[in-house]
C-alpha positions as CSV (number, residue, x, y, z in Angstrom):
1,M,-12.3,-14.1,-0.5
2,T,-9.1,-13.2,0.6
3,S,-9.1,-13.6,4.6
4,D,-6.4,-12.4,6.6
5,A,-6.1,-13.0,10.5
6,P,-8.7,-11.2,12.3
7,T,-7.8,-8.3,13.7
8,T,-7.1,-7.9,17.3
9,A,-9.9,-5.8,19.0
10,S,-9.0,-2.8,21.3
11,A,-11.9,-3.2,24.1
12,A,-11.2,-6.0,26.5
13,A,-13.3,-9.2,25.5
14,P,-16.5,-9.3,27.6
15,S,-17.8,-12.3,29.2
16,V,-20.4,-13.5,26.9
17,P,-22.4,-16.9,27.0
18,P,-21.5,-19.5,24.4
19,A,-24.9,-19.5,22.8
20,E,-25.1,-15.6,22.8
21,R,-21.3,-15.4,21.4
22,M,-22.3,-18.0,18.7
23,R,-25.4,-15.4,17.7
24,F,-23.1,-12.7,17.5
25,A,-20.7,-14.4,15.2
26,E,-23.3,-15.6,13.0
27,L,-24.5,-12.1,12.5
28,A,-21.1,-10.8,11.5
29,R,-20.7,-13.6,9.1
30,H,-24.2,-13.1,7.5
31,S,-22.9,-9.3,7.6
32,H,-19.9,-9.8,5.8
33,H,-21.9,-12.2,3.3
34,V,-24.6,-9.6,2.4
35,I,-21.8,-7.0,1.8
36,T,-20.1,-9.1,-0.6
37,R,-23.1,-10.6,-2.2
38,E,-24.0,-7.1,-3.0
39,Q,-20.6,-5.8,-3.9
40,R,-20.5,-5.0,-7.7
41,P,-17.9,-6.4,-9.7
42,Q,-16.3,-2.8,-10.3
43,G,-15.9,-2.9,-6.6
44,A,-18.9,-0.3,-5.7
45,Y,-21.2,-1.2,-2.6
46,P,-24.6,-0.6,-3.3
47,A,-26.3,1.5,-0.4
48,A,-29.4,-0.7,-0.7
49,A,-29.9,-2.4,-3.9
50,T,-33.5,-3.0,-3.7
51,F,-34.7,0.4,-2.0
52,S,-36.2,2.6,-4.4
53,A,-34.4,5.8,-3.7
54,Y,-30.9,4.0,-3.4
55,A,-31.2,1.6,-6.0
56,G,-28.1,1.8,-8.6
57,Y,-26.1,4.0,-6.5
58,S,-22.9,3.9,-3.9
59,W,-22.0,6.5,-1.6
60,L,-18.3,7.2,-0.5
61,R,-19.7,7.8,2.9
62,D,-21.6,4.7,3.5
63,S,-18.9,2.8,1.7
64,S,-15.8,3.8,3.6
65,F,-17.5,2.3,6.6
66,I,-18.7,-0.7,4.9
67,A,-15.1,-1.2,3.5
68,E,-13.6,-0.6,7.4
69,G,-16.0,-3.5,8.5
70,V,-14.9,-6.1,6.0
71,S,-11.5,-5.0,6.6
72,R,-11.7,-5.6,10.2
73,Y,-13.4,-9.0,9.3
74,G,-10.3,-9.9,7.3
75,D,-11.4,-9.4,3.9
76,R,-8.8,-7.6,2.2
77,Q,-9.8,-8.5,-1.4
78,S,-13.4,-6.8,-1.1
79,A,-11.9,-3.8,0.6
80,D,-9.1,-3.3,-1.9
81,R,-11.9,-3.8,-4.8
82,F,-13.8,-1.0,-3.3
83,H,-10.7,1.7,-2.7
84,S,-9.7,0.7,-6.3
85,W,-13.2,1.7,-7.6
86,A,-13.0,5.0,-5.5
87,D,-9.6,5.9,-6.8
88,T,-10.8,5.3,-10.4
89,V,-14.0,7.5,-10.0
90,L,-11.7,10.3,-8.5
91,E,-9.2,9.8,-11.0
92,C,-11.9,10.2,-13.8
93,R,-12.7,13.6,-12.5
94,T,-9.2,15.1,-12.3
95,A,-10.1,18.1,-14.7
96,Q,-12.9,18.6,-12.3
97,V,-11.0,18.6,-9.3
98,A,-8.4,20.8,-10.9
99,G,-11.2,23.4,-11.8
100,I,-12.4,23.7,-8.3
101,V,-9.1,23.9,-6.8
102,A,-8.1,26.7,-9.5
103,A,-11.4,28.9,-8.5
104,A,-10.8,28.1,-4.9
105,T,-7.2,29.4,-5.0
106,R,-8.5,32.5,-7.0
107,G,-11.1,33.0,-4.3
108,E,-14.0,32.8,-6.9
109,P,-17.4,31.2,-5.6
110,I,-18.0,27.6,-6.7
111,P,-21.5,27.0,-7.6
112,Q,-22.8,23.8,-6.0
113,A,-23.6,22.4,-9.4
114,D,-19.8,22.3,-10.2
115,M,-18.5,20.4,-7.0
116,L,-18.0,16.7,-6.9
117,P,-21.2,14.5,-6.1
118,T,-22.0,12.6,-2.9
119,R,-23.0,9.3,-4.8
120,F,-22.3,7.6,-7.9
121,T,-23.7,4.9,-10.2
122,Y,-22.0,1.5,-9.8
123,L,-20.0,2.4,-12.8
124,G,-18.6,5.5,-11.7
125,A,-20.8,8.0,-13.4
126,D,-22.7,10.9,-11.9
127,G,-26.5,10.1,-11.0
128,S,-29.3,11.1,-13.5
129,E,-32.0,12.0,-10.8
130,P,-31.9,15.3,-8.6
131,W,-30.2,14.4,-5.5
132,W,-29.0,16.4,-2.5
133,D,-25.6,16.3,-4.0
134,F,-23.0,18.6,-2.3
135,Q,-21.4,16.7,0.4
136,T,-17.7,16.5,1.5
137,D,-17.8,14.2,4.5
138,G,-17.4,11.0,2.0
139,Y,-14.2,12.5,0.8
140,G,-12.9,12.7,4.2
141,M,-14.1,9.3,5.2
142,W,-12.5,7.6,2.0
143,L,-9.0,8.9,3.0
144,W,-9.3,7.8,6.5
145,S,-10.8,4.4,5.4
146,A,-8.3,3.7,2.9
147,V,-5.3,4.4,5.0
148,T,-6.6,2.6,8.1
149,H,-7.1,-0.4,5.6
150,A,-3.8,-0.4,4.4
151,D,-2.1,0.2,7.7
152,R,-4.1,-2.9,9.0
153,H,-2.9,-5.2,6.1
154,S,0.2,-4.1,5.3
155,A,-1.1,-2.9,1.9
156,D,0.4,-0.3,-0.5
157,L,-1.3,3.0,-0.9
158,E,0.7,4.0,-4.2
159,R,-1.8,2.3,-6.3
160,W,-4.7,4.7,-5.1
161,R,-2.0,7.7,-5.1
162,T,-4.2,9.8,-8.0
163,G,-7.4,9.1,-6.4
164,L,-5.9,10.0,-2.8
165,E,-4.2,12.9,-3.9
166,L,-7.3,14.2,-5.8
167,A,-9.6,13.8,-2.6
168,T,-7.0,15.6,-0.5
169,D,-6.7,18.5,-3.0
170,Y,-10.7,18.9,-3.1
171,L,-11.2,18.9,0.5
172,N,-8.4,21.6,0.9
173,A,-10.2,23.7,-1.5
174,V,-13.7,23.1,-0.1
175,W,-13.4,22.1,3.5
176,D,-15.2,25.3,5.1
177,H,-18.1,25.6,2.3
178,P,-21.7,25.0,3.8
179,C,-23.2,21.6,2.2
180,Y,-25.4,18.9,3.1
181,D,-24.8,16.9,6.2
182,W,-24.5,13.1,6.6
183,W,-28.2,12.9,6.1
184,E,-28.3,15.0,2.9
185,E,-30.1,18.0,4.7
186,H,-29.3,21.7,5.8
187,V,-27.2,22.7,3.1
188,E,-27.2,26.2,4.5
189,H,-24.9,25.1,7.5
190,R,-21.5,23.8,8.1
191,H,-21.9,20.8,10.0
192,V,-19.6,19.4,12.9
193,S,-19.9,15.7,12.0
194,T,-18.8,16.6,8.4
195,L,-15.8,18.7,9.5
196,G,-14.7,15.8,11.7
197,A,-15.0,13.5,8.7
198,I,-12.8,15.9,7.0
199,Y,-10.2,16.2,9.5
200,G,-10.0,12.6,10.1
201,G,-9.3,12.0,6.5
202,L,-6.6,14.7,6.3
203,T,-4.9,13.9,9.3
204,A,-4.9,10.0,8.2
205,I,-3.4,10.9,4.9
206,A,-1.1,13.5,6.1
207,A,0.4,11.0,8.5
208,S,0.7,7.9,5.8
209,G,3.8,9.3,4.1
210,L,1.9,9.3,0.6
211,L,1.9,12.7,-0.1
212,D,4.2,15.2,-1.5
213,T,5.9,17.8,1.1
214,G,3.4,20.5,-0.1
215,R,0.4,18.5,-0.2
216,T,1.4,17.2,3.4
217,A,1.8,20.7,4.8
218,K,-1.4,21.8,3.2
219,A,-3.6,18.9,4.6
220,I,-2.0,19.3,8.4
221,E,-2.9,23.1,8.0
222,T,-6.4,22.5,6.9
223,A,-7.1,19.8,9.6
224,G,-5.6,22.8,12.1
225,R,-8.0,25.2,10.9
226,I,-10.9,22.8,11.2
227,R,-9.7,22.2,14.8
228,T,-9.8,25.8,15.7
229,L,-13.0,26.7,13.9
230,V,-14.9,23.8,15.9
231,D,-13.2,24.6,19.0
232,T,-14.4,28.2,18.9
233,E,-17.9,28.1,16.9
234,G,-18.8,24.1,17.3
235,V,-19.1,23.7,21.1
236,V,-21.9,24.4,23.3
237,D,-22.7,23.5,26.7
238,G,-19.5,21.1,26.9
239,H,-20.5,19.5,23.8
240,L,-20.1,19.2,20.2
241,A,-23.1,20.9,18.2
242,K,-24.8,19.5,15.3
243,W,-23.6,22.3,13.0
244,L,-21.8,25.8,14.1
245,G,-24.4,27.8,16.0
246,S,-26.6,25.0,17.0
247,D,-27.5,24.2,20.2
248,A,-28.5,20.8,19.3
249,V,-27.0,17.1,18.8
250,D,-26.7,14.9,16.3
251,G,-26.0,11.0,16.3
252,S,-23.2,11.2,14.0
253,L,-21.1,13.3,16.3
254,P,-19.2,10.4,18.1
255,A,-17.4,10.1,15.0
256,C,-15.4,13.3,15.8
257,I,-14.0,11.3,18.6
258,V,-13.9,7.6,17.2
259,P,-12.8,7.1,14.6
260,F,-11.7,10.4,13.3
261,G,-10.0,12.0,16.5
262,L,-11.2,15.7,16.1
263,V,-11.9,15.5,19.7
264,D,-9.6,14.2,22.4
265,P,-11.2,10.8,23.2
266,G,-10.0,11.1,26.8
267,G,-11.1,14.8,27.4
268,T,-13.9,16.3,28.8
269,L,-15.3,17.3,25.6
270,A,-15.5,13.7,24.5
271,A,-17.3,13.0,27.6
272,G,-19.9,15.8,27.4
273,T,-20.5,14.7,23.7
274,L,-21.0,11.2,24.2
275,A,-23.2,12.0,27.5
276,A,-25.3,14.7,25.2
277,V,-26.0,12.2,22.7
278,S,-26.9,9.4,25.1
279,R,-29.1,11.6,26.7
280,D,-31.0,12.9,24.0
281,L,-30.8,10.2,21.4
282,D,-30.4,6.6,22.5
283,V,-33.3,4.5,23.8
284,D,-32.6,1.3,25.1
285,G,-29.6,0.9,23.1
286,G,-30.9,2.2,19.7
287,V,-29.9,5.6,18.6
288,H,-32.1,8.4,16.8
289,R,-30.3,10.7,14.3
290,Y,-31.7,14.0,16.2
291,R,-34.6,15.4,17.8
292,A,-36.3,16.8,15.0
293,D,-35.9,14.2,12.3
294,V,-39.0,13.0,10.6
295,F,-37.6,10.9,8.1
296,Y,-39.9,7.5,8.2
297,G,-41.2,8.9,12.0
298,G,-37.7,9.4,13.3
299,G,-36.7,6.0,14.1
300,Q,-33.7,4.4,15.6
301,W,-30.6,3.8,13.6
302,I,-28.7,0.7,13.4
303,L,-25.1,2.4,12.2
304,L,-25.6,5.3,14.9
305,S,-26.2,2.5,17.8
306,A,-23.1,0.8,16.5
307,L,-21.2,4.1,16.4
308,L,-22.2,4.9,19.8
309,G,-21.2,1.7,20.7
310,W,-17.8,1.9,19.1
311,N,-17.0,4.9,21.1
312,A,-18.1,3.1,24.3
313,A,-15.9,0.3,23.5
314,A,-13.0,2.4,22.7
315,H,-13.4,4.0,26.0
316,G,-13.5,0.9,27.8
317,D,-17.3,1.0,28.8
318,I,-18.0,-2.7,27.7
319,D,-21.3,-2.8,29.5
320,S,-22.5,0.2,27.3
321,A,-21.0,-1.1,24.0
322,M,-22.5,-4.6,24.7
323,R,-26.1,-3.1,25.1
324,H,-25.6,-1.3,21.7
325,L,-24.2,-5.0,20.2
326,R,-27.1,-6.7,21.9
327,W,-29.9,-4.0,20.5
328,I,-28.4,-4.5,17.0
329,A,-28.7,-8.1,17.0
330,A,-32.1,-8.0,18.1
331,Q,-33.2,-5.8,15.1
332,T,-32.7,-8.4,12.5
333,D,-35.3,-9.7,10.2
334,A,-36.1,-13.4,9.7
335,A,-33.4,-13.7,6.7
336,G,-30.6,-12.0,9.5
337,D,-30.7,-8.8,7.6
338,L,-30.4,-5.2,9.3
339,P,-32.5,-2.3,8.3
340,E,-31.4,1.4,7.9
341,Q,-33.9,2.3,11.1
342,V,-36.4,0.5,13.0
343,P,-40.0,2.0,14.2
344,G,-39.9,0.6,17.6
345,H,-39.4,4.1,19.0
346,L,-40.7,7.0,16.7
347,L,-39.7,10.7,17.6
348,H,-42.4,11.8,14.9
349,P,-44.8,8.8,14.2
350,Q,-47.3,10.9,12.2
351,S,-44.7,11.4,9.5
352,R,-44.0,7.5,9.2
353,D,-46.7,6.8,6.5
354,E,-45.8,9.7,4.2
355,W,-42.5,8.4,3.6
356,I,-43.7,4.8,3.2
357,A,-46.1,6.3,0.3
358,R,-43.0,8.0,-1.0
359,W,-40.3,5.7,-1.3
360,G,-41.7,2.3,0.2
361,Q,-40.6,0.4,3.5
362,V,-37.3,1.3,5.0
363,A,-34.3,0.3,3.5
364,S,-33.3,-3.2,4.1
365,P,-30.4,-4.8,4.0
366,L,-28.8,-1.5,4.3
367,L,-25.2,-2.3,3.8
368,W,-23.8,0.4,6.0
369,S,-25.6,-1.1,9.0
370,H,-24.1,-4.5,8.4
371,G,-20.6,-2.9,8.0
372,M,-21.2,-0.9,11.4
373,Y,-22.2,-4.2,13.0
374,L,-18.9,-5.8,11.9
375,I,-17.1,-2.7,13.6
376,L,-18.8,-3.1,16.6
377,A,-18.5,-6.6,17.0
378,D,-14.9,-6.7,15.9
379,E,-14.2,-3.9,18.5
380,L,-15.7,-6.4,21.3
381,G,-13.8,-9.3,20.1
382,L,-17.2,-11.0,19.1
383,A,-17.0,-11.1,15.2
384,R,-16.0,-14.7,15.3
385,N,-16.8,-17.7,17.4
386,D,-13.5,-19.8,17.2
387,G,-10.8,-16.7,16.7
388,G,-10.4,-17.2,13.0
389,S,-11.6,-19.3,9.8
């Protein structure tokens, strides 16, 4: 591994007893170990290598946050390898993107089957099994993740130019299409967290200086249209909505504030959104996806707890951020691994057994959970016990 100096956390470092600080740092070390141990030679990050429904596949969505976690931890090499893999995945689909863009330009409907997939094999191929496969969020997340990583480590985005341009062109063409959300559900809706991810990616790449004048202008234009759409149709009762026209909230919505910046972090809409998510979905520091969630009974998700904690830390609410960090650290198994979700507080317990019968026990370790832990621990200055290694 290439280990640069650890990043400086944006939040004020909390006062933490030495033994607890050591525990947090050890979980960060283990999280990095799990991620890099599982990373494939080609650069792909498995979602959860041993979970029946995820085995053999990598998602741009999960992996963009995993890469952010290891980048923050100082492992430039691992993140570089992932971004190079993603660049290759996109480059291999140059003709497909060109066809999508041409059809969109002509105003023709684009069948879902013609869209780019949401997950890929470790070698970058399309999946062979049926899946809920049209999602646009991961492409925006990858743009944001690559640019953020390059800025942090003074890396040259030029080596990933082709993939970054293709992702930008694709999002400019299909950003307003209904698609599956972060959870691969409700393809009939336009989801605010998806729009937030696209906004974050397009604004990041537009500000990077990599794109030509035309692409930059188009990315800025699309981002502006997203902001206007969400402002007019994606806000209810002072908070962001799960999808346009909904009055519910989703645990993914804080990402529209930090890190994607669709919503002003210091504004009333951000405060209202974080308050609504906390009120409806946060139980003792563990965050549910949404109130109607029946997947494995609707448990509490590690990665969403880290996301809400990340937002709290970015807003200077260190006590709340630490509450989430402590909850996450308490969910490790005997090996120190973090699962996808935990059953301590189920929204719909009667639904849990049917998912176990279908797919087996909850995915563990989930690399996205470990990546998000690294992000939150770094944000609080607790990813390392000695300030570096």
